[in-house]
N, C-alpha and C positions, 0 to 999 in steps of 0.2 A: 381334527380337533375340537372346532369351532363346535358343528354337530354336535359331538359326545356333551359339549359347554352345554348348547341350547336345548338339546333332551335333559341335561341332568335339573335346568333350571326349572323345564316345564311340568317335569317328575315330580321338584321342590313346590311350584307352584300348587299342585294338585292336592300334595299331602296339607299343604295350608288349611286348601278350601275344604276338603273329607274333617279337618280336623276343626275346623270352628263349626264355634258350637249352633249357630244359628244354622247352619246347614245340616247340621244331624237335627236340630229341631225340625226342618225341613223333613228332610225324611221321614222323619215319626209321623209327621201330619201327613202324607203322603199315605205311608202304611194305613193311619185310623180311616183317610178317607176310602182308601179299597176296600177295607171291612166293611166299612159303612156300605158301599154299591155293593159289594157280595151279599149283603145281608136284605138290604133296599129291593136291590132290582131296579127297575125300572116303574117306582109305587110313586101313584099321582096325588097322595094325601101333602099336604098342607105343609106339616112339623116336617116331614120326611125332606120336602123338597128344604125349607126352614133353615133346616140341620144342615145339607146338605150344600147350599150357600155359605153359609156360616164355615166351615167348616174348610172349604175351598179357600175362604177369604182368609184365614189364619194359614195358609199352606201356601199363596200367595204374596200375605205378609215376611213370612217366612223367607222365602223365596229373592222376594225384593231387597232385605235389609243384606243377605246373601253375594247379592249383584251387586247394590250402593259398593259393600266392602273392596269388590274386588275390580269394580273401576275405577276407585280412587286409588287403590295400590299401583294400578296402571297408568297413570297420569298421561293419557293418551291425548296427543293433540286432535283438533275439533275434527280435521280432514278426516283423520282416524275416525272416530265416534261417526261421523257424517257416512265413512264407508261403511262401520258393520250395520248401522241404519238401513243402509244399498243390501248388504247381505241379507240380514233379519226379513227385510219386506220381499225378498224375491224367494225365500226359503217360505214364506207364507201364502205365497203366489202359486208355489210350486204344488202348495200340498192341498192349497183351493182346486187346483187348476187338473192334478192328477190325483188327486186322495181317492177318488171312485173308483177308478181305476186299479188300484194298489186293495182297496175295500173289497172288489170284485171277485178277488182271487180264494176270499176268502168265503164272501156272503153279495147276496143280491146286491142291498143296499144297505144304510147304517140303522134304519126300521127295523129289517129283521135281525143285524148284531144286536138293536139293544133287547131288543122284544127275547130274546134266545136266552139270556141268563147265564150265571155259572161263573166257573173260574177266571175262563179263557176270555169269556164277553167284555165280563169287569176289568179284568186287566187291561185289556185292549183299550176300553172306554175311557178308565180313570188315566193310563198312559197318555192316549190321543190331547186330551184335556188340559194336562199338566205341562205336556210340552207347547200348545198353545200359550195357554197362560204364560209360560216361560217367557215365552218368543214375546209377547205382548209387554210385558211387565218389563221388560231389554229394552224395548224398544223406550218405553213412558220412562225409563231411569237415564236413557242417552239425550233423552230431548228434555228432561229434568240438568242432568247436568252442559249439558246446549245455554241450555235456558238462564243460567248462573252463571255461564263461564263471561266474565270481564265483564260483571255487573256491578257497579259503584254503590248502592243501595240495597238494603237488602228486603230483598223481595219474596221471603219464603209465605207471605202468608198467602199471597193472589195466588201461587201454585197449588200451593197446600190446597187453597180454598177449592182450586179446579180442580186436582183428583177426587176432592170429597164430594165436588157434584154428580164425579162421571158415576162414584161407587153408589151413591142415591138415586141419581138417573138411571143405573142398570138395575138393582133392586127394586125401584117401585114401577119402572116397564112391565115388570114380570106379573108382581102382585096386585097392582092395583091400577093395570092401563084402559081396562074395562068401568064404567057405571061413571057414580060421580065424583069418585075423587079421581078422576083420569087427568083433570089439567094441575094435581101435582108432577105427577109422572114428565108430565110436558114441561110443568117450568123449571124442575130438574133438568132437562135437557138443555132449553133454552141456552140457563143460567151457562151451563158448561162451555154452549158455543161462544158464547159471550167473553169467557173467559178463556177459551182458545184462541178467540180473535188476537184478547188484550195482551195475551203474554205471547203470540205470537212475534207480535211487533218489538217486544223488549228481546231486539238481536244486539249483542255490542261488540262480539264475537271478528266480528268480519273483517272490522277497519284493523284488526291486527295481526291478519294474515298479510303475505306477499301477493304481487300480480299473477304470480302464477296458479298459485294456488286457489284463487279468486274465479279466473279461467275454467279450472278444475273444477272446483266447489256450482260452478253456474250449469257446470255440461251433469253430475249428476246429481242438481235439483230437480233438473227437467223431469231427468228417469225416475226419481224415487217420489215424487209425485204422481208422475206415472202410474206408479205401481200401486199406493194408497189409493188412487181413485179405482184403479180396476181391481184393489180388492174390497173394497167398500160398492161395491158394486156388485161384485161375487159371491158374498158375505152375507150379501142381506137378503137374498133368495132361501126357499128351502133345499138348500141340496144339503149333501151327506156332511159336511162341514159344520153346517148349523146344525142340524139331527144330533150330530156325535157329541156339540157344546149343548145343548141344551138337553139334552138325557141326562148328563149330572149336573148342571148349570145355568138355568133358562137366563138367572142374570148374566153371566159374562159372554152371550152371543149380542149383547146392547152392549157391555165392556168393548166387548172386541169393534163394533161399527164405531162408537164413538174417537176410541184410538185411532182408528183409519182417521177418520175428520180430521183430528187432533195432527197428525202424521199428515195428510193430503191441504191441510192451511198452513202448519211452520213451513213445511217446504215447499209453498206457491209465495208464501211472504218471503222465503229466504232469497229464492230465484229474482224478486227484483230487489231487494234492498244490495244484494251482490251483485247485481248490474249498474244501478246505480254508482257503485263504488269504486266500480271499473275505470271510469276516466280518471278519480286520483290516485289509483294505486300506484304506478308510478312515481308518485311524488313520495305518498306515503312511506313507500319501499325507501327513499332512498333516506329520510328522514332518518327510519329505523336503520337502516345500516350507520349513518351516523351516530346517531345514539350509542348504538353498539358496538360502534369503533371506540367510541370517546371511553365507555366503561370497561371495555379490555381495558385501552391503553391505560386509564387510570389504574387498574388491579397493576398491573407491569411498573408502574411507576414505584411500585414497592418491592417488586420480586426480581426484575432485572438489573443487575448491578452492572455490568458490561456498556462501556460507553457505545462499542462499537456492534454489540448487540442491540441494545433500543434503535440504536440509527436505524438498523436496517426494518425493523421494527415499524419505525417513523415514516417511514418510505413508501411500506408495505400498507399501510395501511391509509397513507396520503392516494395509490391508485382507487383505492375503493370512496377515501370522500369525496375525492376532486374528480371522479370517474376518469381519471385521466391512463394514459397508453404507458408514460416512463414516468419516475419521478428520481429524484436526487437531491441532498446535501451538500452547499458550498459550506466550506468552514472555511474561516479565517485562522490561522495559525503564525506566530512568529511574522505576520504582516505577506505570507503568502498566503491563495485560495487556494485549495482542494475540493476535488468533487471526491463524497466519501455516500457509501450506504446507495450505488444505482441500481435502478431496478426498471427495466424495460429500455434501457439504452447502453450503450459499449464508451467506454474510458475518450475515446476519442468523438464520440457524439458531444460528451458530458463538455467537454473542453472545448471546444466548438461554438459551441451555444452559450456558455459562460461568457468565454473571448466578446461575443456580439452583446452581452447582457451588458458586460461593465465598458462597451464602447460608448453605449446611450444613453447609463446610466451612470454615475459614479457610489461604490460601496456605501458611503453613508447614506444616500439615499432610499436604500432600501429600506427603510423604515417606515413601510406600509405596503402594503397588498399590490403591486404591480401585474400589467398582464402586458404581454409582447405579442408580437403576428411576428412569427420567423420562417413564413415560407417564401420570402425573396432576400434568404440575407444571401451575401456574396460567396459564401463556402457551403450553402445547399445541398449540391451534387455529392461532397464528400459524405454527406450526414449516411451512414447506412441504413438510418429508420431517419422517412422524409417526416417530419414534425412540421407541424404549422401555426397551433400556437401553445405559449408557455405562459403558467403564472405562478409567480414566484410574491412569497408569504417571508418576512421577516422573526429569524432566531432570535428571542432577546432575551436577557440578562441583568436585571437593575438597570434599564432604560439602555444599557450597553449592547449593539449588536453585535451577536454573536458568528452566526450561518443566515446560512439563506436556503427556504426551501421551497424545490422546485419543481411543478409537475408540467405536465405534455404533451400534448395530446397532436394523434397523428390527423384527423377530421378537422373542418376546417369550420366547427360552430364555436362560438367562444363562450368562453365562461357568463355563465350568468350570474345576478347578483345572489343567490343562493349557493353557485359555485366559491365567488369571492368570500361568504359569510361560513362557509363550513369551513374552505382551507386556512380564511384568520383565523379561524376558532380553536381547531385543530392546532397550528402553526402555533398559539398561546399554551395551551396543552404541552407540546412537544417541545418548548422551550424550557416549561420548568420540569419536564421530565430528564433533560438530557443535561441542563442543570443541578439537577441532583444526583443524576450518574456519574458527571463529572466531579461532583461534590464527594461523593462517596469513595470514588477513586482516589481522590487525594486523601480521603481520611484513612481509607485503607494502606497508603503507602504509606501514612504519617504513622499509622500503626507500626506499619513494618522498620521503619524508619526507629522508631519509638524502642521499639525489640531490641534492632541493633546496636540503641544508642544504649539498652542497658547491661545491653553485653559489655560494652566500650567502656560502661561504668563502672563493673564490676572489675573489668579489664586493668583500669586506671587506678583504682580500689588498691589493685594487690600491686599495683607498681610504688606504691607512696607506703612510704615506710607505717604501720600499722601504730608503732609506739616509737617516741624519742630515745634514743641509747641513755644510761645511765652512767655518769662518770662521777668520782668524789671530786670536791670540788667545783663542778659545772652543773648550772642548771641551763634547760631546753627547753625551748617553748616553741610549738609551729604551727601554723594555720593555713589550710586551702580552703579557697572558694571561689568553686566553675563557675564562668556567671554564666555559660550554660550547661547542658546534662553532662557532657565534659570537656577538661580543656586543654590549654598547653603549656599550663605552669607547670615545673616540677623541681622538687627537693628530693635531699636524699640525705642518708650517713653511710658512711664508711667506716667502720673500726679496724683500724689498723692492728694494733699493739693495745697492749693495757694500758697506753701515754700518749697511746695519738687516734687523732680522729678526724678523719675526713671527710670536709661536708663541699655539698654544693647546692647553689639554684641556678633553676634557668628559665629561661622566656621564650617558646617558638611565637614564631611570626605568625599571624592565625588567629582563627578561633574553631572550636569546634572539632568534628570527630577525624581531621586530618591533622590538626595539630597535636592531640591525643598519639595520633598512631605515630608522629615524630618524636613525639617526646617518652613513648617507649624504645625507639630505638637509643637515645640518648641517656638514656638508666642503662640500658646493652652495653653501650660503651665506657659508660663514665664507671661503671659497676667493676667491668674487667680490666680497664686499663689502670682503677685504683688497688689493684691486686700485684701489680707491677712497678707503680710506679708514684712514688710521692711526692713530689714535687708539685704544686698545681700548673704552675707555669708550660711543666711539660705535658704536664696530665692533659692541658686545654691546647697547647701545639698539634701532639699527636691526636685528640679527638677533631677539629681543624681540616689535621687530613684526609680522616676516616667521609667524613659529614661532606666532605669540599668534594667525594667521588657521590657523594648520595641524593643533597638534595638539591632541587632545580635552582635555577635562578633569583626566581623571588621569593625562595624563602629561608629564613636563616635563623640560628638559636642566639641568643645573647645569656650567657651565664658569669658566674663567678664562682671558683671554686678555692677552698680552703683548706689550710690543713691547721689541728688545733698539738700546739704539742703540748702535756699537763708537767713532762717532766721540765723543761724548760720555762713556761709562761709564757710562752707563742702562740702567734697564733700568723702563718704563712698565706697568702693572698693572692689570687693571681683572676682578674676584671677583662671579659672578652665581651666588649659591649654592654653590658650589664648596667643596670641602677647601682650609686655609689653605696659602700659600706660605710654605716652611723657606728664612729666612734663614740661613745657616752662615756664621759670618765668627771665625777661632780657634778659642774653645773654647766657642762662644755658638750657639746656635741660638735664632730669633727667627721667630715666626710672624707671616707679614705676613696680615692680614681685612682689606680695604676691602670694606665695606658691601655690600652687591646681592643680589638675588633672585633665583631660580633662574628660566631662560628658557623662556616661554611660560606662565607662572604669573597674573600679571596684568598689567594695561594699559597700554597704553609711557606716560601719563603720572607712575603712583605707580612704575614702573620706572624711569625717569631719575632721581625724585624721590631715591630712595634708594641709586643706585649712586654709588658713588665711583671714582677713580680716584686708584694710589698710584706715586711715583718714587720708585726705589731705586736708590742712588749706588754701583756695586758698584768693590771692590776687588780686589787680586793676591789669587787663593787663594780668593776670595767662591765658595761653594755656592749654586745656587737648588733646591730641591726642588719640582716639581710632581708631584701625586700621587693618584690616585682611592682610594676608601675598600676596595677591595679588600685593601685592604696592611693598613691598622690596624682593620679587622673581624675577617680571618683568623682562625680557631677552632682552638683544640685540643682532644682528645679529652673534656675538661672542661667543652668550649663558650666557656672563656675567649679573650678578644680578643687579638690580638697587641698594639694599640695605643700610640697617638699617643707613649708614653714610652718605650717598650724602641723603637720607630721611630726618634726624635731619639735616643738613645742610639749607632746603631749607626750613623747619619749620622759624629756627632760623631766615636765611635771610629776611623775609616774618611778622615775630614776630606784629610788629608796622599794620600792616593791619588786615580789619575786618576778621571773621570767614570763609565770602563767598568768599574772596578775595583769603585769605590763600588757602584753599578748591582748587579752579579754579588754583590755581598754580603750586598745586602737581600732580593733574591730569594732565596738560599741560606738564609737566616735564616727566612723567613716559610713554606719548604715545607720548613724541618724542625719547625717550630713549628706545620705545622699536618698534617702528614702523618697523623695517624689521625681526620683531618674534610675531605669531601672539600670539592672549592673551590666555593665558593656564589654567588662575584660575582665580575667583572672586575677583573684587574690592570692596572696603567699606573702608567707609572714614569717623569717625565721629570727627569734632571738638570745641570747645568748648571755648568760652571765657570772660571771667570774667569780668564783670565791676559793682563794688559794688553800692546800689541807695545809700548809704552813707558812709561817711569818717569815720574810722574804730580807728581813732588816728594818733600821728605823726608817726609812725613808728612799722617793726613787725619785729619778729625773727624768726625764724623756729628751733624746732628741733624735733628730732626724740626719741621716746617712743616703746617701747613694753609694752603693758597691755594684759594678761590671753591668749597670744598668737596673738594679735593682734598689730599690729604695728599702730602709731597715730600721724598722724603731730601734731604738736600741737602751738600755737601762746602766746607767751611771752611777755607781756608788757612793754615795759619801766616804771621807775616809776615818777612818775610826782613832 
């Protein structure tokens, strides 16, 4: 499969080159050059030679542009480019060395082939020169790429001037090499050599390759320099190589010589430059690896979400940065120390070494990098790997020590200052990354909980009444404000008949989701009991019996259950440890507090003995207020309670208003009172205002009696 993919890529690359306009122009110029050679033959006329050089120059220019675009797309490494130079110069060496033998198969020598003329001779001559020109141009372009590689300044002027000198020296060497103007050709040649020497010194990319590559480059530069020098000497004589080139373009022969000089000088200087960089190569390699590791790790900070995965990456990179044989993290959680993300060391090894570290140094003292020799620790024989040196670096968050990054070496060499600096720097990065990962996990967990709370909130919304029931002569207002996303307060209405209405207000101990779930259970209990039992006292007794078996010892429910009989104008009420019920009549507010213990606290027998039921006779404009302690215990900035007294005053001041307005006034005052302090308990408020449907007489007088453990508020009517 891989070979098929490689073949497809090669075919695609070839198609891209063929479709390139520069390549197409190159083919056209080669064809024109071939036609020109076919028509002129081996003409010695000056115009023919000038035109031949011009056509060859145009062809080489298009060929150079094609090769430049190809190299840019390849984006090869410096070593690969040097290898390419080695292959090209070796190929030229083979052509010079064995070209005569190949040519002798057809002609005795190059002069015979050139003088023969004709289609075949012209075709061979043009193909030979174009092939050599292509190799020389490729060499120049590769050297150009190496020249600009890693340069910190713009050096195009120097290189372009050097190439211009190459061309001028090549052209003038043939046309004005003799006579009084010969100095011009010599001048261009000398300037070319000077620019070659100057530009060859500009080698910046050597510092950015690793030591192994530098050693490899050292060997390559010796071989390539030797090949350039051999080709320079061989190509300068009157052999078939030079005769074939001169037959089409004499200037090409000089250009070939200058190119060989350029290559020999460049790779000679490259050899010495590489040689001087060898002693510092190891230090550079390490710094490069540190920078690369930190860059890679910086990217991981935003990509890796899992804390464990990031921990593994931290210890893996620590092995490279600290040149260590093993690495792990000592993480503190709930005052316990745990080894995580161990690399190169087993669990037993890390535990033994950790114990030794904490024997020597307290946890709080690991606030800076520390180094230990553990070669002679008592449990050394128990280690599966004989570690000798340990380096520790703190992992801090906001100045608090969260963990310790440990590096271990098996060799006896100490961690030097560079090791200390590298490990300390990396541990700072790791601290930030691990904290970000932890916070991100918390954020994800929070988001998950928020979604669960959304579900719980929606469930609670459905549990509470969507609207208040409507009865002639009775105003009802209800308010529920949870302290958190969901709450443990509960209220509900149970229409029993056209003249009877059950109602409940309850408060589950605790807050949040757990209280909300218990509240849902409470709703189900009272909703089912209200359908079979009317008396509030009996309902609470049965509810306690059920909840006693389901609630744990730390949880209870306070509740007040009432039954309104509209025909008799009575409210039957029982209270299980809940807040008092307020009865507002005229300018008096009375607390109704029948005895009772919270649901789920004690067994049924004791609960029944202590539970009372009160009967309240209702008159026109009477107001019944049921509430939870979230109102009276609301706090201001000084932690003062809103209090029952202030609550009662507000109710009395607004007693003439309807139930809805009274409830709004209470909530507004509570909100203003606690505006500088967060709400910490749920708020529930029920207000019932009595509006009799018909007059019950000229007047009423209230008196309190107790029957069978129940308090009853009865009406005594005056005699007519």
